[in-house]
N, C-alpha and C positions, 0 to 999 in steps of 0.2 A: 588743593589743601595738603599740607605736609603733615602726614600722620606721625612721623618719627619723633616729633616733640610731644606727642600726646601719650601719656601713660595709659595702659590698659587698666580699667577699674578692677579693684579687688573683687574676688568672688565673695559674696556675703549672703549666707543663707541662715534663716532662723526657723526653728520649730519649737513647739511646746511639747514637752515630754511628760507623760503621766507617771512621774516618779519624783521623789524628794531630791533636793539639790545635792545632798551628800552622796546619794547613790549615783547620780549623773557624774559628779566630780570623780568618783572612783572609776567610772567607766572611761573618762577622758584624760585622767591624770595619774594612772598607774599602768605599769607595763602590761599586766594581765588584762586590764580593761581595754586598753588601746588595741591589744592583739585580738580581742574578742570581736570587734566590729570594724577595725581598720586594717592593720597589718602587724606581723611579728616585729618585735623591737627590743631594744635594750634600755628603754627609758627609765630614768629615776627622777622623781619630783624634787630636783635640787637646782637652784639658780646657777647657771653657767655649766650645768652638766652636759657633757657631750655623749650622744647616743646614736644608735643606728636604727633607721627604718628599713626593714627587709622587704623590698618591693618585688619579690619573685624574679621574673624575667628581666626586670629593669635593674636588678642588683641591689646593693646596699647603699642607702642614702645617708650621708653624715648630717646630723642635726645637733642643735645646741639650745638648751632652755634659756630664753632671754627675759621671761617675765613669769612670775609665779605668785599668785594671790589667792590661795585656797579659801573657800571653794568657788571663787568668782571668775578667775581669769588665768589662763595659761597661754604663753606664746613660746614658739620655738622656730629657729631657722630650719629650713628643709632643703637639702642640697645646696647648690651654689647661689641661688637667686631668691628663693621663696621664704615667706614667713607664714606660719599657721598660728591662728589665735582661736582659742575656745573661750567664749564668754558665757557665763551662767547667771541667771537671775531667778529668785524664788517667786512663785506665783501661787499662793494658796495651796501649798502641798505639791504643786507641780513645778516644773523647771523650764524656763525659757532658755533654750540653747542656741547660741549664735556662733557660726563658724565663719571665720574670715581668712581667706587665702590670698595673700598679697605678694607683691614683688614682681608683677608682670611688666614686661618691657617689650614694646613692639620691635625693638631693634635687636633683641637677644634670641638665641636659640638654646634649647636644653642640651644637657650632656649627650642626648641621643640625636642631635641635629635637627630637631623640629622647632618651628617658630613658637614663641610664647603664645601668639594669637591662636594658633591651631590647638595647642595643648590646653589653653585656658578653656576653650569651648568644651573639650572632652572632659576636663576636670570638673567643670560646672555641672555637667550631667552626672559624672561619677559621684560627686558629693551627694547628690540626691539619693542615689542608691545606698551610699554609706550611711546616710542619716536614717534610712529605713532600718538598716542593720543595727544602728545605735538604739533606735526606738525599741526594736524587738528585744535587744539585750537588756535594757534598763526597765522595760515595762513587763517583760516576761516573768 
């Protein structure tokens, strides 16, 4: 079976946060909010805006806002291959938050010479930890 024609699926993780949608939106769509649970950045919520995610030892990743629909949806490119999307939905005073990390390609390697397949597994676990950080931030 030839795997090179099969895209790796998006990482898609959903959790329900015990916080109103506006509070969650501020946590995922402002520079201060993103820095609190994810990483330092120069984000501004403007369509087409180019910003940097500061990934510590991995250096600065260039990003660009590609979709902005407050307080429901934010998408941006991350580095050379990836797209991150944050989707929010109101649920009786709580917020359902879905994170979608797309752009995985079995034939590609990252800027650091690792295959997408390898990095995808690590990132899928990493997002679980980050979602705990997000929950602590908006529910605290």
